[in-house]
LOMIZA-425249 format. One record per residue (C-alpha): residue in one letter; x, y, z. Coordinates in pm, whole numbers, plus 50000, padded with zeros to 5 digits. Example, Ala and Ser with C-alpha at 12.3 -4.5 7.8 and 13.67 -1.06 7.14 Angstrom:
2
A512304955050780S513674989450714
# end
This chain:
418
X500005000050000X501295034649914X502585056250195X500225084050303X501695118550237X501135146250492X500425179350319X499165211950472X495395216550466X493315247950497X490585250050760X490005217650963X486585201350951X484865172551137X482165150051000X480965113551010X481815091050718X478205090050602X474905104150716X473455072350859X470935065951134X473155058451433X471865028851625X472585027951999X474314993951966X476955006251722X480485011051847X481995045151771X485555049551643X487495081851583X490225086851322X492195119451306X494335129451009X494805162450826X494695145550481X491235135750345X492665107350136X494255092150447X490955094550637X489095078250350X491595050050315X491725042450688X487955044050727X487525018850446X489884995350627X488094995750964X484425002650886X481834974950943X478084973051000X478464970751378X480395003451412X480415039551296X483565058651218X483935095951281X486595116451105X488435147551220X490995166951015X492485186051311X493095182551680X490515209351755X487835191451549X488735158851723X488285174652067X484805186651969X483835151251870X485415136452182X483255158752401X480125148352214X480525110652168X481745079952356X484505063952148X485895028952183X489165038352008X490945069251873X493465065151587X495625096651570X498065107451300X501265120051461X502225147651216X499475173551172X499675211451134X498725231051442X497985205851716X499815173551643X498815138751755X501005139152068X499485171952190X495985158952125X496785127252321X498065147552618X494865167952619X492815136252608X494715121052899X494195152953102X490415153353058X488185131453274X485785123152992X488455111452747X491355098752956X490345062052931X489875061052551X492535038152396X494845056752156X496675042151856X499215064451678X499885063051306X503065078351162X504685081250821X508045090150978X510815064850997X511355043451306X514705060351361X512905091851488X511755071651790X508175085151771X506865052551912X508655058552244X507065093052278X503675078852177X503755052752450X504805079752696X501605098952617X499515068152695X499115051352357X498265014352345X499895009152006X501975026551740X501625018951367X503835029151079X502815036950724X502335020150489X499755002450704X499314965050722X495584962150651X495114928650826X496994940551134X494964972551154X491684953951120X492724928651383X493734955351635X490544975451581X488414944051614X490004937451954X489094971952086X485594970151940X485084936652113X486424950652438X484014980252423X481124957452342X481974936052645X482174967552857X478764978652728X477294944352798X478754944653147X477424979753208X473954968753098X474144938653327X475224960353618X472404984553538X469924955853522X471204942153853X470914976454013X467404980253876X466504945754009X468014954754345X465954986754357X462804967954256X463514941754521X463954968954780X460654984654674X458974950654704X460504945655048X459304980055157X455834973055019X455754939355192X456904955055516X454214981755481X451584955455398X452544935055703X452414965955922X449064975255765X447774940155831X448884941356194X447374975856243X444204964456071X443844933556286X444484954456595X441794979456496X439324952056405X439914934856738X439384967856919X436234976656724X434714942056770X435684939957135X433514969357240X430124956757111X430954920757200X431854930357556X428614949957585X426594920457459X428474897057692X427774918957995X424114922257896X423864884357861X425524878258198X423244903858364X420144887858220X421374853458325X421874866458678X418314880358685X416944847158560X418894827758821X417474849959094X413944848758953X413904886358910X411214888358641X410804925758691X414034930658499X412184917458192X409214940958205X408164953757857X409934987457893X413124971358022X412994944757754X412574970657476X415654989257599X417634956657609X416604948057255X417474983357137X420944981257295X421504946857145X420404959556805X422854988656815X425784966256903X424884940456639X424484967556373X427904981256471X429514947356413X427594941556089X428694975755960X432294967156045X432074934055860X430444950855558X433254976455547X435884949155547X434064930155272X433734961855062X437434969555095X438274934354983X435954937754681X437354971854588X440954959654599X440164928554398X438134947954139X434974928454218X432844957054349X429624957054147X427264986254080X423614977054012X422125008553868X418385014653865X416215045453856X416055062754192X415175096754337X418205111454512X416055136254704X413885108454849X416995088954949X418505119055127X415305125255327X415215088655429X418875087355539X418645119955735X415515107155907X417135073555992X420215090556140X418165114456352X418495093556672X422245089656614X422545127256571X420655132556898X423075109857081X425985129256928X424435162157043X424025174356687X421265181256435X421095173656063X419255197855834X418475190055469X417875213855180X416505191954899X413185203154754X411735186954446X413135155154299X416285145054112X416045110853952X418765091153779X420115056253728X422395048754022X422825020554270X420575032454552X422215009254808X425725021954725X424675058454708X422975054455045X426215039455175X428155070155058X425715094255225X425675074355551X429465073655562X429655111255505X427065118855772X428595094356020X431955111155966X430355145556017X428735134056342X432075121056471X434085151856387X431435178956385X432075190056745X428375185256836X427405213556600X424705213356328X425305194856002X423935208455675X423085186155378X422235200455037X421185187654696X421635206454371X422325201154003X425375216453837X426855211653488X425125178853424X425885164753768X423875157754081X425695174454368X425305164354732X427095185454996X427625176155360X428895204955571X429975202655934X431155230156166X433865211256349X437595217356381X438275213256010X441015193655834X444555205755770X445505208955403X448145181455426X445505157255560X442735164455309X443795136855068X445165113155331X441715108955489X440525091255172X443155064055211X442175031755389X442685029855766X443475067155789X441855088256058X442345124356159X441755135356515X442735102456678X443045120057014X439355129157021X437715102256806X438705066056849X435905045256697X435895032756340X438515016856117X439135047155900X437425030155605X434305051555563X435705079355343X437885055055146X434865033555062X432715064154990X435205077954734X435635043954567X431845040354537X431555075554393X434235068154133X432565034854050X429525055853946X431745078053732X431535105453993X433825122354242X434075128754614X436165158154733X436595178855047X437305215255116X438145225555467X439635253155677X441105245456017X438735258956280X435895264156032X434585229355954X434605208555636X432465204755324X432345171155146X431035173254790X429675142554611X429125145854236X427245119554037X426965122453656X423565128053501X424515124953133X424585086953128X421945081253395X418785091053206X418165117153474X414825134153539X414955166753733X411955183253891X412025211954137X415835212854152X417605241753982X419845226353715
# end
């Protein structure tokens, strides 16, 4: 092969061999020579489908490419005008980004000039003399391409291992949280069941004692009605707790069903408010309802009733024995139910947390319940295609807003401003 001749060039340029779509898997190589014919000849020797070769006709152009790309090998011509190959190599070894790139020098000068010794001093891995041995050049380049590919494969494996480690840690954290949640849940369930069961047990023991002593006066009609009422309240409390646990299980497994049928939301609200009147009296509160006329749509009346009961029960617990206002309206194609209390309010950072399962605010003042009511209520609202949100100011109570869509429910509105 003819020896490459080094002749002065005008302005240096840098460009890839061809304008190809660079695939991430390709290995990048850099060749630097001030003569275009030398660049073309060398690129033809080393180019293959699994790599892409970049060319630079000056040290400055090479530095620009080195800062932009990750190269597996740099082949530098020693004798270039301006910055020669040795100076470029020293700059590469002094820069963090490029100091590990293998360097091979190419020189047309005779061996007697001892350029190879200086090249190795600057950190070169090899030194080649022109005219080049094509097979030797290809073999050496193939070695460095293979080494870079192995490095890339190893880096991907390390990255995959690190990702797996992170995923495993996330799974461990989730498992730990689930176990803690399970323990807390079982503790709360035991506490919530213990209270009504203990009451029933005491009532049963007391009645047994009266029977043993023949004290029939303890079972007079008035006394008996009070006993039955107390038993009913405790049994309903346990049934409600069991229903909540079943609903949570259905929600999490995606098996919660909505059986929509035509219903009047105004009638339902009047019924629920009336049913909760005695509970409001016990809580020292009063529930007022503003819902004139009727608002009919296709919803699951049992589930909607469950939402309203959960909202009102929550308001009675946290309403500080103050009045509770319930309203019904129609806005932008939606039925809107509002439940407003005048309690201590909810801090901004807690306003979304209260809709998570087993979350309760005000644990120091309110201890009953599993913290499932609002979670279930929001899930039921969303199952209808609606929403449940809260706005609250600390010290000024809270407003829970339930919105149920009318567009797909075949709604009929009468007496409600829509």
